[in-house]
N, C-alpha and C positions, 0 to 999 in steps of 0.2 A: 600617493601613498598616505593615508592617514597615520599619525603618530598616538599609539595611547600612550596615556598617563600612568606612571608607573604607581601599583598599586603600595602603597608603603607598609600600610599593615599587614600584607601579605609577606611584605621582604623582612620585617619586623619576624614574623610567626618563623620563618625558615631560618632566617638565625638564630633566633633564640633554640627552637627544638636542634638545631645543628650544634650549637652549643652544650646544649642538654646531651646529645648523641656522646659529644666528646668527654663529658665527663661520666657517661653510663661506661665507657669504653675504659677509661683509668678508675673509674671504681671496680671492675671487672678484675682487673687490673690487680688492686689491690687486694681484694676479697682471694683471688687467687694466692697470690702469696703469702696468706696470714691462714689461709685453708692447708698450705702445705706445710707449711711450719707448724701448724698446730697436729696434721698426722707424722712429721718425722718426728716430732716432740715426744709423738705417744707411744712411738718405736725405742727412742730412746732412755724413755720413760721406763718401760717394758725389761728394757737390756739391765739398767742399773739395780730394779727390783730384782730379778734374777741373780745378780751379781750379789745383790746383799743377802741372798738367800744362801747362796754359795759359800760365803763365809759364814753365815750361820750353822749352817751343814757343819763345815769344818771343825768351825770353834764347839759345836755339840759334842764332834765327833771325841776331842782333846779334852774334854771337861768328862766324860762318859771312862775314858780311859785313866785321866788320872786319878777318879774317885775309885776304879778298880786298884789301882795301885796304892791308893790309900787304904783300901779296908783289906790287900793281902799283905802291906807294913804293920797293922794291926796284929796280926798272928806270927808274930817273930820265930818260934818255935823252930827249933833246926838251920833258921837261916842266918849265915854267917856275917857280920858287920860289912864284909865287903858288897851283899848281896843287896843290902839292908840301904847302903850309901847309894848302892846306883840305881835304886828305888826313889831315894830321896831327889839325884840330880833329875829324874828323870821328869819327878813330878813338878821340879824347877822350873823344868824346861816346859813342861809341857803349860805351867801357870804363864809363863810369857808368852807362849803362841794365843793360850785364850786370851790375855789380855790385849795384846796386838789385833786378834781379830775383831776386836771389842774395838777397838779406835777405828780400825778400818772400816767395821759397818758403820761407823757413827758418820763418816767422812761421805758412804757411798749413799746412808742415810739424806743427808746432808745437800748432797749433787742431784738426788732422786727429785727430793722436795722442789730442789729451785727448779730443776726441768718441768716439772710438775707446775707448779706459777704459769713458764712460760708458756707450755701447752695450753692453759686456762685462760691466758692474757691473747691468746693468739685465737683462741677461740671466740673469744667475745669481742675481739676486731673484726675477727671474718663474718662473725653476726652482724655486725654493725653495718659493716661495709654492703650485705648481704641486703638488708634491711633499707638502706640508704640505696641500693641499684635499684628495689621494687618501686620506691618513689619517683626514682627517674623516669622508669618504666610509663608509671602510671602518667607523669606531667610528659615524655612523650609521645603519648598516645592519644593523651588530650587533645595536644595542641594539633597533632596530624589531622582530629577528627575538627578540629575548629577552622583549620585550611580548608577542609574538603566540603563542610558545610556552611565556612563563613560566618560563624557565630564567634563574636569577641567575647561574649563569657568565659565560653571553652576555656579561650586560649589562655586567658588570665584565671581560670579557673589550674590550670596545667602548668604554669608559672605560680600557684600558689603553693601545687602539690610541690614543686622542686623544692621546698622548703623544709620538707620534710627528708630529702636527701643530703640538705645543709646540715641539719642538727643531727641526722645519723654519721655522718662522714667526719664531721669534727669529732664525735661523739666516739668514732672509732679510732683517729689519731691520739686524740687527750684524754679520753675513757675517762669523763666530768661526770656519766651518769652510773 
């Protein structure tokens, strides 16, 4: 039996392609994680804005009722002092409710805006992981063709293409771009 000399270049191509495949799998996991996070945040953001809207409606109802009572107080003819005092008390209570709703709306708005920011962050990260994955897929394809055709320039082009993955992967993590 004759021993064949191992092809070091083919071993290098196989190893590099396998490493790129592992990085592609890892990038896919991150892509899924941030895509899911963006979708979940979208639902939470929608819920917060609906909650904000419900508080706005309740506040508006109190404002309308308060204005109605204030108008009725302007026509005191025939109304006993006890009724006018009751109007004043109710108007004050409505005022407190309106102020409470304004505070609650402000808190809800702040939470909704924070969720929106988190959603946008997740979308940007997912997009960058997606771009990185595309570069890895191209690099794997070029390396595979290089192995089949035994053309080293294709392999080197594939390795160079993988640098696109490095850029987008790091940008997805650190958001420097």
